[in-house]
Biotite code that builds the C-alpha atoms (Angstrom):
import biotite.structure as struc

atoms = struc.array([
    struc.Atom([10.244, 11.071, 18.316], chain_id="A", res_id=1, res_name="UNK", atom_name="CA", element="C"),
    struc.Atom([13.767, 12.426, 18.688], chain_id="A", res_id=2, res_name="UNK", atom_name="CA", element="C"),
    struc.Atom([14.728, 11.387, 15.162], chain_id="A", res_id=3, res_name="UNK", atom_name="CA", element="C"),
    struc.Atom([11.564, 13.008, 13.811], chain_id="A", res_id=4, res_name="UNK", atom_name="CA", element="C"),
    struc.Atom([12.461, 16.293, 15.488], chain_id="A", res_id=5, res_name="UNK", atom_name="CA", element="C"),
    struc.Atom([15.970, 16.262, 14.030], chain_id="A", res_id=6, res_name="UNK", atom_name="CA", element="C"),
    struc.Atom([14.500, 15.486, 10.600], chain_id="A", res_id=7, res_name="UNK", atom_name="CA", element="C"),
    struc.Atom([12.196, 18.501, 10.913], chain_id="A", res_id=8, res_name="UNK", atom_name="CA", element="C"),
    struc.Atom([15.085, 20.663, 12.073], chain_id="A", res_id=9, res_name="UNK", atom_name="CA", element="C"),
    struc.Atom([17.134, 19.722, 9.013], chain_id="A", res_id=10, res_name="UNK", atom_name="CA", element="C"),
    struc.Atom([14.142, 20.513, 6.789], chain_id="A", res_id=11, res_name="UNK", atom_name="CA", element="C"),
    struc.Atom([13.653, 23.958, 8.355], chain_id="A", res_id=12, res_name="UNK", atom_name="CA", element="C"),
    struc.Atom([17.381, 24.741, 8.164], chain_id="A", res_id=13, res_name="UNK", atom_name="CA", element="C"),
    struc.Atom([17.362, 23.955, 4.446], chain_id="A", res_id=14, res_name="UNK", atom_name="CA", element="C"),
    struc.Atom([14.370, 26.263, 3.909], chain_id="A", res_id=15, res_name="UNK", atom_name="CA", element="C"),
    struc.Atom([15.951, 29.079, 5.921], chain_id="A", res_id=16, res_name="UNK", atom_name="CA", element="C"),
    struc.Atom([19.138, 28.658, 3.880], chain_id="A", res_id=17, res_name="UNK", atom_name="CA", element="C"),
    struc.Atom([17.059, 29.017, 0.708], chain_id="A", res_id=18, res_name="UNK", atom_name="CA", element="C"),
    struc.Atom([17.989, 25.542, -0.491], chain_id="A", res_id=19, res_name="UNK", atom_name="CA", element="C"),
    struc.Atom([14.796, 24.103, -1.938], chain_id="A", res_id=20, res_name="UNK", atom_name="CA", element="C"),
    struc.Atom([16.461, 20.948, -3.237], chain_id="A", res_id=21, res_name="UNK", atom_name="CA", element="C"),
    struc.Atom([17.911, 20.125, 0.169], chain_id="A", res_id=22, res_name="UNK", atom_name="CA", element="C"),
    struc.Atom([14.557, 20.884, 1.820], chain_id="A", res_id=23, res_name="UNK", atom_name="CA", element="C"),
    struc.Atom([12.787, 18.516, -0.575], chain_id="A", res_id=24, res_name="UNK", atom_name="CA", element="C"),
    struc.Atom([15.395, 15.819, 0.055], chain_id="A", res_id=25, res_name="UNK", atom_name="CA", element="C"),
    struc.Atom([15.082, 16.257, 3.830], chain_id="A", res_id=26, res_name="UNK", atom_name="CA", element="C"),
    struc.Atom([11.287, 16.042, 3.735], chain_id="A", res_id=27, res_name="UNK", atom_name="CA", element="C"),
    struc.Atom([11.412, 13.004, 1.436], chain_id="A", res_id=28, res_name="UNK", atom_name="CA", element="C"),
    struc.Atom([13.799, 11.310, 3.864], chain_id="A", res_id=29, res_name="UNK", atom_name="CA", element="C"),
    struc.Atom([11.527, 12.196, 6.784], chain_id="A", res_id=30, res_name="UNK", atom_name="CA", element="C"),
    struc.Atom([8.374, 10.869, 5.114], chain_id="A", res_id=31, res_name="UNK", atom_name="CA", element="C"),
    struc.Atom([10.111, 7.637, 4.099], chain_id="A", res_id=32, res_name="UNK", atom_name="CA", element="C"),
    struc.Atom([11.421, 7.119, 7.639], chain_id="A", res_id=33, res_name="UNK", atom_name="CA", element="C"),
    struc.Atom([7.959, 7.805, 9.048], chain_id="A", res_id=34, res_name="UNK", atom_name="CA", element="C"),
    struc.Atom([6.425, 5.270, 6.671], chain_id="A", res_id=35, res_name="UNK", atom_name="CA", element="C"),
    struc.Atom([8.988, 2.672, 7.746], chain_id="A", res_id=36, res_name="UNK", atom_name="CA", element="C"),
    struc.Atom([8.309, 3.303, 11.440], chain_id="A", res_id=37, res_name="UNK", atom_name="CA", element="C"),
    struc.Atom([4.561, 3.091, 10.872], chain_id="A", res_id=38, res_name="UNK", atom_name="CA", element="C"),
    struc.Atom([4.961, -0.125, 8.919], chain_id="A", res_id=39, res_name="UNK", atom_name="CA", element="C"),
    struc.Atom([7.061, -1.621, 11.725], chain_id="A", res_id=40, res_name="UNK", atom_name="CA", element="C"),
    struc.Atom([4.459, -0.566, 14.295], chain_id="A", res_id=41, res_name="UNK", atom_name="CA", element="C"),
    struc.Atom([1.569, -2.076, 12.338], chain_id="A", res_id=42, res_name="UNK", atom_name="CA", element="C"),
    struc.Atom([3.551, -5.285, 11.834], chain_id="A", res_id=43, res_name="UNK", atom_name="CA", element="C"),
    struc.Atom([4.186, -5.418, 15.592], chain_id="A", res_id=44, res_name="UNK", atom_name="CA", element="C"),
    struc.Atom([0.483, -4.962, 16.324], chain_id="A", res_id=45, res_name="UNK", atom_name="CA", element="C"),
    struc.Atom([-0.416, -7.716, 13.891], chain_id="A", res_id=46, res_name="UNK", atom_name="CA", element="C"),
    struc.Atom([2.219, -10.149, 15.223], chain_id="A", res_id=47, res_name="UNK", atom_name="CA", element="C"),
    struc.Atom([1.188, -9.585, 18.836], chain_id="A", res_id=48, res_name="UNK", atom_name="CA", element="C"),
    struc.Atom([-2.529, -9.922, 18.137], chain_id="A", res_id=49, res_name="UNK", atom_name="CA", element="C"),
    struc.Atom([-3.206, -6.294, 18.934], chain_id="A", res_id=50, res_name="UNK", atom_name="CA", element="C"),
    struc.Atom([-4.292, -5.111, 15.494], chain_id="A", res_id=51, res_name="UNK", atom_name="CA", element="C"),
    struc.Atom([-7.861, -4.746, 16.764], chain_id="A", res_id=52, res_name="UNK", atom_name="CA", element="C"),
    struc.Atom([-6.640, -1.617, 18.595], chain_id="A", res_id=53, res_name="UNK", atom_name="CA", element="C"),
    struc.Atom([-6.504, 0.196, 15.251], chain_id="A", res_id=54, res_name="UNK", atom_name="CA", element="C"),
    struc.Atom([-9.883, -1.082, 14.040], chain_id="A", res_id=55, res_name="UNK", atom_name="CA", element="C"),
    struc.Atom([-11.723, -0.432, 17.308], chain_id="A", res_id=56, res_name="UNK", atom_name="CA", element="C"),
    struc.Atom([-10.171, 2.953, 18.079], chain_id="A", res_id=57, res_name="UNK", atom_name="CA", element="C"),
    struc.Atom([-9.154, 1.877, 21.597], chain_id="A", res_id=58, res_name="UNK", atom_name="CA", element="C"),
])
């Protein structure tokens, strides 16, 4: 969560500074990092036999 907040902060700072290219780069970096964390989490669930949590909504 802490890294996500710092990623958002960098994105907002770039917008406030009027730097659209930097803002786009920051958001792209954030989304890629989020996708990697989600992928790791889903892999963990699968490897530990807990993937039914996602399917059942528990």
